[in-house]
C-alpha positions as CSV (number, residue, x, y, z in Angstrom):
1,X,0.7,14.5,7.4
2,X,0.8,12.2,4.9
3,X,-1.0,9.5,7.0
4,X,-4.2,8.3,4.7
5,X,-3.8,6.8,1.8
6,X,-5.9,9.6,-0.2
7,X,-2.5,11.9,0.8
8,X,-0.1,9.5,0.4
9,X,-1.5,9.2,-3.2
10,X,-1.8,12.6,-3.9
11,X,2.4,13.1,-2.6
12,X,3.3,9.9,-4.9
13,X,1.9,11.7,-8.0
14,X,3.2,14.5,-7.2
15,X,6.8,13.1,-7.2
16,X,6.1,11.2,-10.0
17,X,4.9,13.9,-12.2
18,X,5.1,17.2,-10.4
19,X,2.5,19.5,-8.7
20,X,0.4,20.2,-11.6
21,X,0.1,17.6,-13.2
22,X,0.2,15.2,-10.3
23,X,-2.8,17.0,-8.8
24,X,-4.9,16.6,-11.7
25,X,-3.9,12.7,-12.0
26,X,-4.7,12.3,-8.3
27,X,-7.8,14.1,-9.1
28,X,-8.8,11.3,-11.8
29,X,-7.5,8.4,-9.3
30,X,-9.2,9.1,-6.4
31,X,-12.9,9.7,-8.4
32,X,-12.1,6.0,-9.7
33,X,-11.3,4.8,-6.8
34,X,-14.2,6.6,-5.0
35,X,-16.9,5.0,-7.9
36,X,-15.0,1.4,-7.4
37,X,-15.4,1.7,-3.6
38,X,-19.4,2.6,-3.8
39,X,-19.4,-0.9,-6.0
40,X,-17.7,-2.6,-4.1
41,X,-18.4,-2.2,-0.1
42,X,-18.0,-5.9,1.0
43,X,-14.4,-5.9,-0.2
44,X,-14.1,-4.0,3.1
45,X,-16.1,-5.5,5.3
46,X,-14.8,-8.5,7.8
47,X,-11.2,-8.5,7.5
48,X,-8.9,-10.1,9.6
49,X,-6.2,-8.0,11.3
50,X,-3.4,-6.6,9.2
51,X,-1.4,-9.2,11.0
52,X,-3.6,-12.2,10.7
53,X,-4.5,-11.8,6.8
54,X,-2.1,-15.2,6.6
55,X,-1.9,-17.5,9.4
56,X,-0.2,-21.1,9.9
57,X,-2.9,-23.0,7.8
58,X,-2.0,-20.7,4.5
59,X,0.0,-22.3,1.9
60,X,0.1,-21.2,-2.0
61,X,0.4,-23.7,-4.9
62,X,1.8,-22.1,-7.8
63,X,0.4,-23.3,-11.1
64,X,-0.6,-22.5,-15.1
65,X,-4.1,-22.2,-15.6
66,X,-3.9,-24.6,-18.1
67,X,-2.0,-27.1,-16.5
68,X,-4.4,-30.0,-16.2
69,X,-5.9,-30.8,-19.3
70,X,-8.5,-33.3,-20.3
71,X,-11.0,-33.4,-23.5
72,X,-13.9,-31.5,-23.5
73,X,-13.5,-29.2,-20.7
74,X,-11.6,-26.1,-20.0
75,X,-8.5,-26.6,-18.1
76,X,-8.8,-24.3,-15.2
77,X,-12.2,-26.2,-14.9
78,X,-10.3,-29.1,-14.7
79,X,-7.6,-27.5,-12.5
80,X,-10.4,-26.7,-10.0
81,X,-11.6,-30.2,-9.8
82,X,-8.4,-31.7,-8.9
83,X,-7.1,-29.4,-6.3
84,X,-10.5,-29.2,-4.7
85,X,-10.7,-33.1,-4.4
86,X,-6.7,-33.7,-3.8
87,X,-5.1,-30.5,-1.9
88,X,-7.8,-28.1,-0.5
89,X,-7.6,-29.9,3.4
90,X,-3.5,-28.6,2.9
91,X,-3.5,-25.7,0.5
92,X,-5.4,-22.6,1.1
93,X,-4.5,-20.5,-1.8
94,X,-3.4,-21.1,-5.3
95,X,-1.2,-18.6,-7.2
96,X,-2.8,-18.9,-11.3
97,X,0.2,-17.3,-13.3
98,X,-1.0,-15.5,-16.4
99,X,-4.2,-16.8,-17.6
100,X,-4.8,-13.4,-19.9
101,X,-4.6,-13.7,-23.9
102,X,-0.5,-13.9,-24.9
103,X,1.7,-13.9,-27.6
104,X,4.9,-15.6,-25.8
105,X,6.9,-16.4,-22.8
106,X,4.0,-18.9,-21.5
107,X,1.6,-15.8,-20.3
108,X,4.1,-13.1,-19.7
109,X,3.5,-11.5,-23.0
110,X,0.0,-10.2,-22.1
111,X,-2.2,-9.2,-25.2
112,X,-5.1,-8.1,-22.9
113,X,-5.1,-7.7,-19.1
114,X,-8.8,-7.8,-19.1
115,X,-9.7,-11.0,-20.2
116,X,-9.2,-15.0,-19.9
117,X,-7.1,-16.8,-22.6
118,X,-10.1,-19.3,-24.1
119,X,-7.7,-21.8,-24.2
120,X,-7.5,-21.7,-20.2
121,X,-11.4,-20.9,-20.1
122,X,-13.5,-18.3,-18.6
123,X,-13.7,-15.9,-15.8
124,X,-16.2,-18.3,-14.2
125,X,-13.9,-20.8,-14.2
126,X,-11.2,-18.6,-12.3
127,X,-14.0,-18.4,-10.0
128,X,-14.5,-21.9,-9.3
129,X,-10.8,-22.3,-8.1
130,X,-11.7,-19.4,-6.2
131,X,-14.3,-21.3,-4.8
132,X,-11.8,-23.6,-2.5
133,X,-8.8,-21.7,-2.4
134,X,-7.6,-17.9,-1.7
135,X,-6.6,-16.5,-5.2
136,X,-3.4,-14.7,-6.5
137,X,-3.0,-13.0,-9.9
138,X,-0.1,-11.6,-12.2
139,X,0.2,-8.0,-12.7
140,X,2.3,-8.2,-15.4
141,X,2.6,-4.4,-15.9
142,X,6.6,-3.6,-16.9
143,X,5.6,-4.5,-20.1
144,X,3.1,-5.6,-22.7
145,X,2.8,-7.9,-25.7
146,X,3.6,-6.5,-29.3
147,X,0.4,-7.8,-30.0
148,X,-1.8,-5.8,-27.6
149,X,-4.3,-3.1,-28.8
150,X,-2.1,-0.9,-26.5
151,X,0.9,-1.5,-29.1
152,X,-0.7,-1.4,-31.9
153,X,-2.4,1.8,-31.3
154,X,1.3,3.2,-30.8
155,X,2.1,1.9,-33.8
156,X,-0.5,3.8,-35.8
157,X,0.7,6.7,-34.1
158,X,-3.0,7.4,-31.9
159,X,-2.5,9.9,-29.9
160,X,-3.6,8.5,-26.6
161,X,-1.1,5.6,-26.8
162,X,1.5,7.8,-28.1
163,X,3.5,8.0,-24.9
164,X,2.4,4.7,-23.3
165,X,5.7,3.1,-24.6
166,X,9.7,4.8,-24.3
167,X,11.3,5.6,-27.5
168,X,14.5,6.1,-27.3
169,X,17.4,7.0,-29.5
170,X,19.7,4.2,-30.6
171,X,22.7,6.0,-30.3
172,X,21.9,6.6,-26.3
173,X,24.6,5.5,-23.9
174,X,22.6,2.7,-22.0
175,X,25.7,1.2,-20.9
176,X,24.8,1.4,-17.3
177,X,21.2,-0.1,-17.4
178,X,21.1,-3.8,-15.6
179,X,20.2,-6.4,-17.8
180,X,18.3,-9.3,-16.8
181,X,18.8,-10.8,-20.2
182,X,21.4,-11.3,-23.4
183,X,19.2,-9.9,-25.3
184,X,19.2,-6.2,-27.0
185,X,17.8,-3.3,-24.9
186,X,15.7,-1.3,-27.7
187,X,13.8,-2.8,-30.5
188,X,13.4,-1.0,-34.0
189,X,9.5,-1.0,-35.2
190,X,7.8,1.1,-38.3
191,X,5.1,3.5,-36.9
192,X,2.7,5.4,-38.7
193,X,5.3,8.3,-37.8
194,X,8.5,6.4,-39.1
195,X,10.4,4.1,-37.6
196,X,11.3,4.3,-33.5
197,X,13.2,2.6,-30.7
198,X,11.2,1.2,-28.2
199,X,12.8,-0.2,-24.7
200,X,12.6,-4.3,-24.4
201,X,13.9,-5.1,-21.3
202,X,13.0,-9.0,-21.8
203,X,12.4,-9.6,-25.1
204,X,11.1,-7.9,-28.8
205,X,7.4,-9.4,-28.1
206,X,7.4,-7.5,-24.6
207,X,7.3,-4.0,-24.9
208,X,8.3,-2.1,-21.8
209,X,5.0,0.4,-20.6
210,X,5.9,4.1,-20.0
211,X,4.7,4.8,-16.4
212,X,6.1,8.1,-17.1
213,X,2.7,8.6,-18.9
214,X,-0.1,9.4,-16.3
215,X,-2.6,7.5,-18.9
216,X,-0.8,4.5,-18.7
217,X,-0.3,4.4,-14.9
218,X,-4.4,4.9,-14.7
219,X,-4.4,2.3,-17.3
220,X,-2.5,-0.1,-15.1
221,X,-4.4,0.6,-12.0
222,X,-7.7,-0.1,-13.8
223,X,-6.5,-3.5,-14.2
224,X,-5.2,-4.1,-10.6
225,X,-8.9,-3.1,-9.6
226,X,-10.4,-5.7,-12.3
227,X,-8.2,-8.2,-10.5
228,X,-9.6,-7.2,-7.3
229,X,-13.3,-7.4,-8.7
230,X,-12.5,-10.6,-10.0
231,X,-11.5,-11.9,-6.3
232,X,-7.8,-12.2,-6.2
233,X,-6.2,-11.4,-2.4
234,X,-2.7,-11.8,-3.2
235,X,-1.4,-9.7,-6.5
236,X,2.1,-10.3,-8.0
237,X,4.0,-7.7,-9.4
238,X,6.1,-9.5,-12.0
239,X,9.5,-7.8,-12.8
240,X,8.5,-4.8,-10.9
241,X,12.4,-3.8,-10.0
242,X,12.7,-2.6,-13.8
243,X,9.6,-0.6,-14.1
244,X,10.7,3.2,-14.1
245,X,13.6,3.9,-16.9
246,X,16.1,7.1,-16.2
247,X,18.7,7.5,-18.6
248,X,22.2,7.6,-17.4
249,X,20.4,5.2,-14.3
250,X,20.7,1.5,-13.9
251,X,17.0,1.6,-14.1
252,X,16.4,-0.9,-11.7
253,X,15.3,-0.2,-8.1
254,X,14.6,3.7,-8.8
255,X,12.8,5.7,-6.3
256,X,10.0,6.3,-8.6
257,X,9.3,2.4,-9.2
258,X,9.1,2.2,-5.1
259,X,6.5,5.0,-5.3
260,X,4.7,3.5,-8.2
261,X,4.6,0.1,-5.5
262,X,3.5,2.5,-2.7
263,X,1.0,4.5,-4.6
264,X,-0.6,0.8,-5.7
265,X,-0.5,-0.2,-1.8
266,X,-2.5,2.7,-1.0
267,X,-5.1,2.3,-4.0
268,X,-5.8,-1.0,-2.3
269,X,-5.6,0.0,1.4
270,X,-8.6,2.4,0.1
271,X,-10.7,0.0,-1.7
272,X,-9.8,-3.3,-0.8
273,X,-7.7,-3.5,2.3
274,X,-7.3,-7.1,2.5
275,X,-6.0,-7.3,-0.5
276,X,-2.0,-8.1,-0.5
277,X,0.7,-6.9,-3.0
278,X,4.1,-9.2,-3.4
279,X,7.1,-8.0,-5.3
280,X,9.0,-10.0,-8.1
281,X,12.7,-9.0,-7.8
282,X,15.3,-11.7,-9.0
283,X,17.5,-9.5,-7.2
284,X,20.4,-10.2,-4.2
285,X,18.7,-10.4,-0.8
286,X,19.7,-6.5,0.4
287,X,17.6,-5.0,-2.8
288,X,15.0,-7.4,-3.1
289,X,13.8,-6.5,0.7
290,X,13.4,-2.9,-0.1
291,X,9.9,-3.5,-1.5
292,X,9.0,-3.8,2.0
293,X,9.1,-0.2,2.4
294,X,9.1,1.0,6.2
295,X,6.4,-2.4,6.9
296,X,3.5,-0.4,6.4
297,X,3.6,1.4,2.6
298,X,4.9,-0.9,0.4
299,X,4.7,-4.9,-0.1
300,X,3.8,-7.4,2.7
301,X,5.1,-9.8,0.9
302,X,8.5,-10.7,-1.3
303,X,10.0,-13.8,-2.4
304,X,12.8,-15.1,-0.8
305,X,14.8,-15.5,-3.9
306,X,18.1,-16.7,-1.8
307,X,16.6,-19.8,-0.4
308,X,16.1,-22.1,-3.7
309,X,19.8,-21.6,-4.8
310,X,21.3,-22.1,-0.8
311,X,19.2,-25.2,-0.5
312,X,20.4,-26.7,-3.4
313,X,23.9,-26.3,-2.8
314,X,23.3,-27.4,0.9
315,X,21.8,-30.7,0.0
316,X,24.4,-30.9,-3.1
317,X,27.2,-30.6,-1.0
318,X,25.9,-32.2,2.0
319,X,26.9,-29.1,3.9
320,X,24.6,-26.4,5.1
321,X,27.0,-24.2,6.4
322,X,26.2,-21.4,4.5
323,X,22.6,-22.1,4.1
324,X,22.4,-22.0,8.0
325,X,24.8,-18.2,8.0
326,X,22.5,-16.5,5.3
327,X,19.3,-17.6,7.4
328,X,20.9,-16.5,10.5
329,X,21.7,-13.3,8.9
330,X,18.0,-12.2,7.5
331,X,15.6,-13.4,10.4
332,X,15.6,-9.8,12.0
333,X,14.8,-8.2,8.2
334,X,10.9,-8.2,8.6
335,X,10.1,-4.6,9.1
336,X,6.5,-5.0,10.5
337,X,4.2,-8.0,11.6
338,X,2.3,-6.8,8.3
339,X,5.4,-8.0,6.0
340,X,6.4,-11.7,5.5
341,X,8.5,-14.0,3.7
342,X,7.5,-15.8,0.1
343,X,9.4,-19.1,0.6
344,X,10.2,-21.2,-2.3
345,X,12.2,-23.3,-3.9
346,X,11.0,-23.8,-7.5
347,X,8.9,-21.9,-9.6
348,X,7.6,-21.6,-13.6
349,X,11.3,-20.0,-14.2
350,X,14.8,-21.3,-12.8
351,X,16.5,-21.3,-10.2
352,X,17.9,-17.4,-9.9
353,X,21.8,-17.4,-9.1
354,X,22.0,-13.6,-8.8
355,X,20.0,-13.7,-5.2
356,X,23.5,-15.2,-3.7
357,X,25.6,-12.8,-5.1
358,X,28.3,-12.4,-2.0
359,X,26.5,-14.8,-0.4
360,X,28.1,-18.4,-2.4
361,X,31.3,-18.1,-3.4
362,X,31.9,-17.8,-7.2
363,X,33.6,-21.1,-7.6
364,X,30.2,-22.7,-5.8
365,X,28.2,-21.1,-7.8
366,X,30.1,-22.6,-11.0
367,X,30.4,-25.8,-9.7
368,X,26.5,-25.7,-9.3
369,X,26.1,-24.9,-12.6
370,X,28.3,-27.8,-14.1
371,X,25.9,-29.8,-12.0
372,X,22.6,-28.6,-13.3
373,X,23.9,-29.6,-16.7
374,X,25.0,-33.0,-15.6
375,X,22.0,-33.8,-14.6
376,X,19.9,-32.6,-17.8
377,X,19.5,-28.8,-17.4
378,X,20.4,-25.8,-18.5
379,X,22.3,-22.6,-17.9
380,X,20.8,-19.1,-18.7
381,X,23.5,-16.3,-19.0
382,X,22.9,-12.5,-18.1
383,X,25.0,-9.6,-19.8
384,X,27.1,-7.5,-18.1
385,X,28.1,-3.9,-18.7
386,X,31.7,-5.0,-19.9
387,X,30.3,-7.3,-22.4
388,X,30.8,-10.5,-20.6
389,X,28.0,-12.7,-19.5
390,X,27.4,-14.8,-16.2
391,X,24.5,-17.1,-14.8
392,X,21.3,-16.1,-14.7
393,X,19.3,-18.9,-13.5
394,X,19.5,-22.8,-13.9
395,X,17.0,-24.2,-15.8
396,X,15.7,-27.9,-14.2
397,X,12.7,-29.4,-12.4
398,X,14.0,-29.2,-8.9
399,X,14.2,-32.7,-8.2
400,X,16.7,-33.3,-11.3
401,X,18.4,-30.4,-9.9
402,X,19.2,-32.6,-6.4
403,X,19.3,-36.2,-8.1
404,X,20.7,-37.1,-11.2
405,X,18.2,-38.6,-14.0
406,X,20.9,-41.0,-14.9
407,X,22.1,-41.9,-11.9
408,X,21.7,-45.2,-10.3
409,X,20.3,-43.8,-6.4
410,X,17.4,-45.7,-5.5
411,X,14.1,-43.9,-5.6
412,X,13.3,-44.4,-2.0
413,X,16.7,-41.8,-1.3
414,X,16.3,-39.2,-4.5
415,X,12.8,-38.7,-2.8
416,X,13.9,-38.5,0.3
417,X,16.7,-35.9,-0.7
418,X,14.0,-33.8,-2.4
419,X,11.4,-34.3,0.4
420,X,14.0,-32.7,3.1
421,X,14.3,-29.6,0.2
422,X,10.7,-29.0,1.0
423,X,10.7,-29.4,4.9
424,X,13.6,-26.6,5.4
425,X,11.5,-24.7,3.3
426,X,8.3,-25.3,4.7
427,X,9.9,-24.7,8.2
428,X,11.2,-21.6,7.7
429,X,9.3,-18.1,8.6
430,X,7.0,-16.9,5.8
431,X,4.5,-18.1,3.7
432,X,5.3,-21.0,1.8
433,X,4.8,-21.6,-1.9
434,X,4.7,-24.6,-3.5
435,X,5.2,-25.5,-7.6
436,X,2.7,-27.3,-9.0
437,X,6.0,-29.6,-10.3
438,X,7.4,-29.8,-6.8
439,X,3.7,-31.0,-5.5
440,X,3.0,-33.9,-8.0
441,X,7.3,-34.8,-8.2
442,X,8.0,-33.7,-11.6
443,X,11.4,-34.4,-13.1
444,X,12.6,-32.7,-16.3
445,X,10.9,-32.2,-19.6
446,X,13.4,-32.3,-22.2
447,X,10.8,-33.0,-24.8
448,X,9.3,-29.9,-23.9
449,X,12.9,-28.1,-24.1
450,X,13.0,-29.8,-27.9
451,X,9.7,-28.8,-28.8
452,X,9.7,-24.8,-28.0
453,X,13.5,-24.5,-28.2
454,X,13.2,-22.4,-24.8
455,X,15.0,-23.6,-21.7
456,X,12.4,-22.5,-19.0
457,X,10.1,-25.1,-20.6
458,X,12.0,-28.1,-19.0
459,X,9.7,-27.1,-15.8
460,X,6.7,-26.6,-17.4
461,X,5.3,-29.7,-18.7
462,X,1.4,-29.6,-18.7
463,X,-0.3,-32.7,-17.1
464,X,-3.3,-34.6,-18.7
465,X,-5.8,-35.8,-16.2
466,X,-6.2,-39.1,-16.4
467,X,-2.2,-39.9,-16.5
468,X,-1.8,-37.5,-13.2
469,X,-4.7,-39.4,-11.5
470,X,-3.5,-42.8,-12.3
471,X,0.0,-41.6,-11.1
472,X,-1.0,-40.3,-7.8
473,X,-3.1,-43.5,-7.1
474,X,0.0,-45.8,-7.6
475,X,1.4,-45.7,-4.4
476,X,4.8,-47.2,-6.3
477,X,4.9,-44.0,-8.5
478,X,7.2,-40.9,-8.2
479,X,4.2,-38.7,-8.1
480,X,2.4,-40.7,-6.1
481,X,5.7,-41.1,-3.3
482,X,6.1,-37.2,-3.7
483,X,2.8,-36.0,-2.9
484,X,2.1,-38.5,-0.1
485,X,5.1,-37.2,1.3
486,X,4.2,-33.7,1.1
487,X,1.0,-33.8,2.2
488,X,1.8,-35.3,5.7
489,X,4.3,-31.8,6.1
490,X,1.7,-29.9,5.1
491,X,-1.0,-31.2,7.2
492,X,1.1,-31.1,10.2
493,X,2.0,-27.6,9.5
494,X,-1.5,-25.9,9.4
495,X,-1.6,-27.3,12.6
496,X,1.1,-25.5,14.8
497,X,0.6,-21.6,15.4
498,X,4.7,-22.3,15.9
499,X,3.9,-22.0,12.1
500,X,2.5,-18.7,11.9
501,X,4.2,-16.3,9.9
502,X,4.6,-13.9,12.6
503,X,6.0,-16.9,15.1
504,X,9.5,-16.1,16.0
505,X,12.8,-17.9,14.7
506,X,16.2,-19.2,15.9
507,X,18.4,-20.1,13.4
508,X,21.1,-23.0,15.2
509,X,24.2,-24.0,14.1
510,X,24.5,-27.1,15.6
511,X,26.3,-29.2,12.7
512,X,27.5,-28.8,9.3
513,X,24.8,-31.5,8.0
514,X,21.9,-29.9,9.8
515,X,19.9,-26.8,8.9
516,X,18.4,-26.3,12.4
517,X,15.9,-23.9,13.9
518,X,13.3,-23.3,16.5
519,X,9.6,-21.4,15.5
520,X,7.7,-20.1,18.4
521,X,4.2,-19.4,18.2
522,X,3.5,-15.7,18.9
523,X,1.8,-16.2,22.1
524,X,4.1,-18.4,23.5
525,X,2.2,-21.7,23.5
526,X,4.6,-23.7,22.2
527,X,7.9,-24.7,20.1
528,X,8.8,-26.4,17.4
529,X,12.4,-27.6,16.9
530,X,13.3,-28.1,13.3
531,X,16.0,-30.6,12.2
532,X,16.7,-31.3,8.4
533,X,19.6,-33.7,7.6
534,X,21.2,-32.5,4.2
535,X,23.6,-35.3,4.1
536,X,23.2,-38.5,2.3
537,X,24.9,-39.7,5.9
538,X,23.6,-41.1,9.2
539,X,24.2,-39.3,12.0
540,X,24.9,-39.6,15.8
541,X,24.4,-36.6,17.3
542,X,23.8,-35.1,20.7
543,X,22.2,-31.4,20.7
544,X,21.2,-28.9,23.3
545,X,17.5,-28.9,23.3
546,X,15.4,-25.6,23.1
547,X,12.5,-27.7,24.9
548,X,12.6,-27.5,28.2
549,X,10.7,-31.2,28.3
550,X,11.7,-35.0,29.0
551,X,10.5,-36.0,26.1
552,X,10.1,-34.7,22.4
553,X,7.5,-35.8,19.4
554,X,7.9,-35.6,15.7
555,X,4.9,-33.6,14.2
556,X,4.8,-35.2,11.2
557,X,5.4,-39.7,12.4
558,X,4.7,-39.1,16.2
559,X,8.1,-40.7,17.0
560,X,8.7,-39.8,20.3
561,X,12.4,-39.4,21.8
562,X,13.8,-38.8,25.4
563,X,15.4,-35.8,26.4
564,X,18.5,-36.3,29.1
565,X,19.1,-33.1,31.1
566,X,18.8,-30.2,28.1
567,X,20.4,-32.6,25.9
568,X,18.9,-34.4,22.9
569,X,20.6,-37.4,21.7
570,X,19.4,-38.6,17.9
571,X,20.0,-41.1,15.3
572,X,19.7,-39.2,12.2
573,X,19.4,-41.0,9.1
574,X,20.5,-39.7,5.7
575,X,18.0,-36.9,4.7
576,X,15.7,-37.2,7.4
577,X,13.4,-33.9,8.7
578,X,12.5,-33.9,12.3
579,X,9.9,-31.1,13.4
580,X,10.0,-31.9,17.3
581,X,7.8,-30.5,20.2
582,X,6.6,-31.1,23.7
583,X,5.1,-34.7,23.2
């Protein structure tokens, strides 16, 4: 019945706004889409099959638009030049974190959805990045800056924006609302119509939008269409779980929120079906994967939020038991070949803790928190309904989370441990995403925290181009060692169909210190046996070999190992990663 995108749009809008208003809003929206489609027919031409939009050659780099700086040149242009010369042959896409004008939160308090921050560059600089890479943009649509024209119009009681924000009496019982921050949920503001209290999930400078107002929804759709027009192939829906609010509920993951995401998907299916949505929902795994919908109607990608803390735990403890058990349980959680996981270990945010609720015992989470503090990091907390606080995320560079920056371990050991983590992430089913500070081996930026007073600044240092290039040219430097090792992994991975997002995966429980799995190409042409030692000790193991061959070869180093019958005898050094296939 509702099998076309147009019919889905009408049905979603009726659900959100009722029959009469929903029909009227549908007419306005479909008129917009018809005009956009007529202006951009190229967005519907020469598209790959839905299950081939992403392949084994796809790896996304996460970076700020002003990440690489040099005198006399816009940072986005510098970024385009450096990435084109260093990683264009091993990385396919670039997620440019919010590059719009903003007032706080390093870009996530957007003043204008339609402009490029002049401190980063211009739209043609974004296009320069897109000349070599697939582009991923942020849609920071749960909230907007208090300095935005939209909110300023609300403060002036402009009728066009009177309902664009959520006004709540401070006497309202909001105790059931899920809180991601230990900050007030409501913020008082003085308007031309008197004092009002507006909903602010994340900060007083980030005013939540009211999607119960159809005009607000349509304005956001216009922003999404602009991003498509400007070359975005993936659109990240930031903090999307909190989008719709309803008094008396948790106001997270509401059916209305899912319907808005499904509406966005239907919009893109009409005008640019090659463009994909990814939902950013830093929540427990079962809640996270709900944004796949039925596999065809919602997000094509969701973040694999449980992976970063579980990988950190495995390498910190030298024991992959919890990681192995979790990975074995989630490998069947993809509802269709059009969906996949977005695998990552580090990002511009910290390492989320909520995604391991029910997976890691609370005492293990507390042990990790103490380790993070001992390694120079911080632990951010969230407010609970009972008034208590609990860990929300670890703020630390992933390299230093794994290795004590004040310790006396050899650098070779630290790099090996870090690269074991990266190899584990790259081997798993899904599309890998690499934070720029992981690619270039960054450590804690304590000075950044001191300057801003914000924990997250510890992992957001900006590079001076000359210093970065000098470090990469010095083979003894930490940056060069990590970057060289990363390039080798990426170059090997992209040559093998076994790493396609739709290639099958089987997690193998072979030894507590080993995280092992097989990946098998969709067409059956190859299987790769991936073995990762998470311990700082050598292992002599005899493993059942899933490959019916007499000899196997490591894809990264080329080393070969004999198979005796169906047994593979290996001496695995500390933190070694082996990706084995037929010789």
